[in-house]
Structures are given as structure tokens and as C-alpha cells.
N, C-alpha and C positions, 0 to 999 in steps of 0.2 A: 555428724549426721552424714548419710550415704544417700545420694542421687543417682539413679539410672536414667539415662537418656537414651531413647530407642529411635534411631535414625542419625545417620551423619552427613545430613544435606544442610541448607543454610541455617534452618530454624533449630536442628538438633545441636549442631557445632556452637552456635551461638548460645543456646540455653546451657550447654555444658561448660563454656567459658565463664558465663556468668555464675553458675552455680560453684564452679571451683573458686572464682574471685570471692565469693562469700564465705570461702573456707571450708566448703563441703567436699567430702571425698565423692569423686564423680567417675562413673563407668559409662562409657559411650558404646553402645552396642550397632555395629552396622553391618549389614549383610554382604555389601560390596566389598572388592578386595581394598579399595581404597575411599576415602570420605569425598563429599563434594563432587560426586560424578555428575549430577544433574546441574549444579552450580557452575560446573566448568563450560558447559554450552549455552548458558544463558546469554542473552544479548548478541546472539551470533558469535560466541566465544569472547565478547569483550565484557560482559558482565554489568547491566544496567544496575548499580549497586542500589540506589535510591533515586528520590527526584527531590531537588533542592527548592523545596517549598513551604509555604506555613500550613498549619493545621487545617484551615477551612478548604485549602485546596486539596489537600490530601484527601480529606473526606469527600469532596466532591468527585473524586476519581474512584470511588468504591460504591459500586450501586448496590452490593449486598452486603450487610453486616458493619456498615460505616459506625453507626450508632454503638454498637457492642465494643468497637475498637478505640473509642474515644480515650478510655483510661489507658491502653496501651501506648496510643500516641502522646498522651500526656506524660507519661513514665519515659518514653523513647522516642525521640523526634527524628526526623531526617537528618538534622543538624548533629545529632548525637551520633547518628551512624557514620556520617562523615568524618567527624572527629575521632571517632573509635579506629578506624582504618588509617586515617593520617598520623594518629599517634603511635601507630605500629608500623609506621614506614611506608605506607602506601600513598603516593601522592595522587590526587583525585581532579577531574575537571568536569565542568557542567557545561553540556552541549544544548542544542535547540530542544525546548520544550522544558528546560530544566532538569534533563536526563544528566545523572552523575555516573561517570566511569572511571576506574584507574587510568591515569595518564598514560600507561603502558599498552592500553587496550587488550590487556589479557586476563580473563576471567581465572586463568590458572594462579595469578599472584593474590587475587583474593583468597581462593582455597588454601593456597600454601600458608598464607598469613594467619589463616585460623588453624591450620594444623601445627603450626609453629607455636601459636599461643596456647593449644592445648597440651603438647608436649611440654611448654615451660611450665604450665600448673599442675602438670603430674597427673593429667586425665588419663585413665585406663582405657583404651580402645580395644574392644573385643569384636572379632568377626564372627558373625553368627546371624541367624535369621529368627527374630522374635516371633513367636506365634501364641503365645497366652500369658496373661497377667495372672500373677500369684497374688491371693488375699487371705487374711486371716479370717477368725470366726466372727468378727464384728462387720466383715464385710470391706475392711481398709485394704488398699492396694499396698502389697509389701514386696513387690519385685516382678520378674518376669522369667518365662522359661524359654530358652533360646539354644537351639541346636539340642544337644543332650543335657544340658545344664539348666540348673534353677540359680537365678542371680537375685539375691536378697538386697532390699534397701528401704529407707524410710520412706521414699517417695520416688515416683516414675513419671518421666515426662514422656509423652507419646508424640513423637515429631517425625514420622515416617513419610510424610508427603502426601500426595494425591495419587490420581491414577493415571496421569499424562505422562509421556516419554517412558513407558514401561521398561525400556532397554537399560534405563539408568537405575532401576530398582524401585521406581514408583509405580508399583503395582497394586494398590489399595490394600494392603496388608492391614493397615491400621484400622481400617473400618470394621473389620471383623473382630478385631481386639476391643473396639469401642462398643459394638453391639453387644458382645459377650459381657462387657461390664455394665450393660443396662441402658447405653445410650442409644437415641435416635440418631440415624445417618439419613440425610435427606437424598432425594435423587441425584446421583452422580452424573454430570455431563460435561463436555469438553468447553472450555471457553478460550476466546483470543485464539480462534481456530478458523482456517480457511473455509469458505462456504461453496456449497455446490448449488447450481443454478438449474433451471428447467430449460432454459433456452440453450440450443446447441451451437450458436454461432461463437461461444466462448473459445471452443476448441480450434476454430478458424483463427481466432487472434492469439492463440496460446504464445506464451513468450513477451507478449508486448507489455511494456511497463509504462504507466502514466503518471505524470508528474504534474503537480499544481492543478490537480482536478478537485471538485467538490463531490463527495458521496454522501448521499442521504438515505436512510433507513426509515421505510415507512411501513406501519403494522395496519392492516386493512385501510390503507389510503391515509393514515394519519402519521405525520413525522415524529419519529421518536429520537433520531439522532442525525446530526449532519456536521462534517468537518472537511477541511481542506487539507489535502496531502498527496501521498502516493499509493499506488495499487498495481496489480497485474493480473492478467488473464491467463488461466492456466487449462488443461484438457477437461477439467471437471466444472470449473466455473471461475471463481475470483479468489485472490489472496493479496497479501502485501498488507502494511500497516494500517491503511484504513479501513480494510475488510476485516482484519484482526480486532481492531477497536470495536467495528460494528457489531460483530459477533457477540460481545459482552452484553449486548441489549436485546438479544433474542430470549424471549419466555415461550412457555407452552401456548398453543394455541394461537389462531389469527393467521393471516397470509402475510407474509413478509415480502417486501420487494426493495430492490436497490436501484437507486437512481443517480447517474453519473452526468454532472454537468461537466461536458469536456472543455468548455471555454468559460470559465467562471468570471474571467475579466471583462467579458464582452457581452453587452445587452443584445437582445435578439435584433434589434434594429441596428446595433453596431456590426452584427454578424452579416446581416443582410447587406450592409454596403460593402462590407469585404468580399463577400461572393460576387455582387455584381462587378466590382473592381477586377476581381479574378476572371470572370467571364469577359469583361470588356477588354482585359489585356490578351486573351487567347479565345476567341468566340468559337473558333473551329474545333478546338481540342475536344476530346471525349471527357466525360464527366470523372472517371477515375483519375485523370491527370489533373484536374482541378482539384479534386477532395485530397490528393497527396499534399496539397499545400495546406491542407487544415489538419490532416490526421495521419497517424502511422500508416505506412503502406497495408500492412495486415488488417486493417480496420475498414479500409475502402470498401472492399466486396460486401461485408456484413451490412456496412452503411447503406450501400445501394439497395441491398435485400430487403433491409427494413423500411426503405422508404419507397420499394416498389418501382425502382427505375432501373432500365436498362443499362448495361455497362457500355455499350456502343453509342449511347446518346451523346449528340452534340452539346457543348455548354450553351450555345446560342438557342438551343430548341427548350431549354429549361423554362418553364411558366412560374409565375409567382406563387401559386398554391405548392408546386413542387418545391421551389426554393424554401418557402415555410415549412415544408415536411422535413427538409434537410435541417433547417436551423433547429425545429423542435427536437429532432434526434440528437443534435450536437449538445443542446441544453439539458437534455433528459433521455439519456441512453440507458433505458430500464431492464431489469432482469428480476425474475422471481425465484426467490430462495427455495431450494427443494429441501435443504437441510445442512448441516455441519459435516465438515470431514470427521473421521473416526477420532476417538479418544487419544489415540497415539500422536495425532497431530497437533493436538491443542497443547498450547504453551501453559496454561494453569487449569485445574480442576475446579468447575463450579459444583457447589453442594459440600457437604462433609457433615461433621458431628455438629449437631443442632447446637447454637449458641446459647439457647434458653436454659441448656443443661450445664453451662460452665459460668464459673463467677469470673466477670470480666476484669476485676482487679488483680486477679491472682493467675487466672487460666487454670484454676483447679476444677475438678469434676464436682457438681453438685449432687451427683448420685453415688460416687466411690470416693471417698476420702483418700488422699494420698496419689490420686492419678491427676496428672495435668496434661494440658494440650498446647502444643504451639505449632504455627505455620499453616501449609496447606491442607492439613486434614481438617480444619476448621471450615465452617459452612460460611465463608466469606471469600470474596475475589474482587480484583480491580482491574482497571484498563491498564494499557500499556504505558512504559514511562519511567519503571523502577518502583511503582506503588506496590505490586505484589511482594517483593522482595523486601519493602518497609513493614509490610504486614508481618513477615516471617521473623524480621529483626526485633520488632516491638513486641510481639507476643512472645517469642522465646526470651526476650529480657525479664518480663513478667513472671514467666514460668520459672527462670533460672533463679530469681532473686527472691521468689515467695516461699517461704518456709517457717 
């Protein structure tokens, strides 16, 4: 039996490995000059391979498509992923949040391990841009047209990724082929992406990195997500780990706001005592001097602006209502979300081939027999922490071994 895999990313390479391990003749078609181009830059070049968690935690970190992925995770778990790479000689380590990385902190090691396994299994790697699926008279997928050639096979696995990081080859090619096969492709949006804000004072604080703050995302005033961690201000709005996670919760419609608790370890009463103590220590100092004891320097003037307080005001002139206004801002430094940054800046793609049209136990198309899907092209995505790569490994394992 011959299998063609379209796409040499994480899902494509993994599907090719497992198809070959089942004794199939495998041809991997990749348009880039080398495989794993996007995989090499994941996790800031370190590659967050998976998350060392149980299935319930895994599913809880997948806001869209978790139920569909149940069979895939039952067949191939995060622990299976870890064992796979360690058996091939890649030592792994588990860090904060159960994130798993190679001990070398080199994503290239993961890519090279996959490449070596493909070579060992005699997988044929062909450079070319696949643009059209081939079918027989009964409507079964029998191959693919790539470059100037037709490549024939008993089955085809479409694993070309999504639409984020187009410079790595993820340009949304697979969506057109899926549509041509009769599949529904849902709206394509960026996820795990920085956010733009309406307020302009973010630009004044550009470059400021906040640690151990609590970020809350609200939709029309109702909390939809909250987490403690790190974030940063940019010229367009906000970014960083907390913001990327928050972006995964954005849906169409409604007004979204971000609320930063700059001092989550302190109550309002404790903050008031702290401010009074600072004033008592230096009553004749101006407000910016006192606030620099509480905030990064670049946040002081925006804070005063929000509180409506003059920069030259003396600390001992601060009234109780003015203190309370400062405290409210320290506990709820809020922004209105204008939108996400462009698709090119998203880490993963939200949306893709409708899961209703795919067999969850095999990843085979319910519309075109012989066509299988794996990875980011599917309409499912997860939060940060290695969960999206685990989706790729698990769906690729099913696609590679189902025949």
C-alpha cells in the first residue's frame, strides 16, 4: 500500500513515520527546501514538544474540538509523545506548567530526529507544491498533483498546516484542496496572538514587561478567563504569554476588555497602608517619585493620567479619594480590545476543515474516501503549553496508522 503525505511539518512528518512503520510505501511532499521549517521556531526555538499531563487536563486546554480529539488522545497520549522522542535519543525535561522541552533547548533536535527516522524508514521526500487532489471515477482520492507531476497512491494525508507564519510555508494551501474535495472550511482566524487596544497609553509603556500580574478577560463585563503570569506592552497594545492565552478565548461579537491586577498579592486595604507608609516616609516628594516605588518607571505617567492627577503634586496633598483612585487602577488597569494582530503574528490558526466531516477514529474524510487529515488544518486549537503540538502528534498518529 502506498501513502502520500502532503506537508513536512510536525503532523506531516509524524504521519509519514507511522505510515512507514506500518510497512506502507510513503512519499512525503513538501514545498520548502527542508522539512520542519515552522517546527524549528516553535517555543522561541526551543520546541514545546507536548504537555506532561493527563487526558482531562489536555482536553480542558482545548477550547474548540476537544470532544472530537478524544479518540486521538486515547490512541496517542502526551506520554506516548515523550516516549517516542526519548526512544529515538532525545532527552526531555518538564518545566513550569508541565511544558515539555528537549534538554538541549533546541527545536532543531526534534526536527533532525524526525528527519533521521524518515530516512531510516526509506520515506521518499519530494520537493513540490501540491495544488490538486486526484480522484477516480468513484470519487475516491487516488493521489495529488504537485509541480508538473501526478503522484498516485492508495491514500493521501493532508497535513499542510494552517495560515499562521506564512514565511514557513503555512499559507493556507490545504483549505483550497479541502474545499475542492467537498469539505467545509470554517472561518480562519489567528489564535495565540497579540492584541491591539483602543487606549493609546500602551505605546507610552512600550517595552515594559510585567511579571506576577493577574490578567482577566471580560466579554460585555462578564469574566471569561483569568490567569496569573507575564505580559508586556507594545506600540499597538499588549502581548506576552498571558495575552496570547487570553486571545484564544475571543469569539465574534461583544466588547472585550482586559483587566490587569498589578498587585495581585495585596488587597486594596494593604495597598492603601503601603501608599500611606510611602507618603509618611517622604511627604514632600512629588507623586511620580512615590509611584516609582510601586510601578515600572514607564507606567508612572500613564497611571497619573488615568487617575487625573498632576505630576507635580506633592504626596502629602493626596486626598483619600485620590488614593482610592490610584488603588483602583493598580488593581484594575483596564484596556478595551480593538482586535487581534494579523494572521502572520498568530502562533496557531483557529478554524479549518469542519470536524463533522471527518471520522474521529481514523482522521479519514467522510466525504472523499482515501483522504485523511492531520494537524493544524483541522478546526481545533488549544492554549499555549505544548497542547497544539500534541494535537498534531495524536491526529497524525491516527492518520498514519489507519488503513
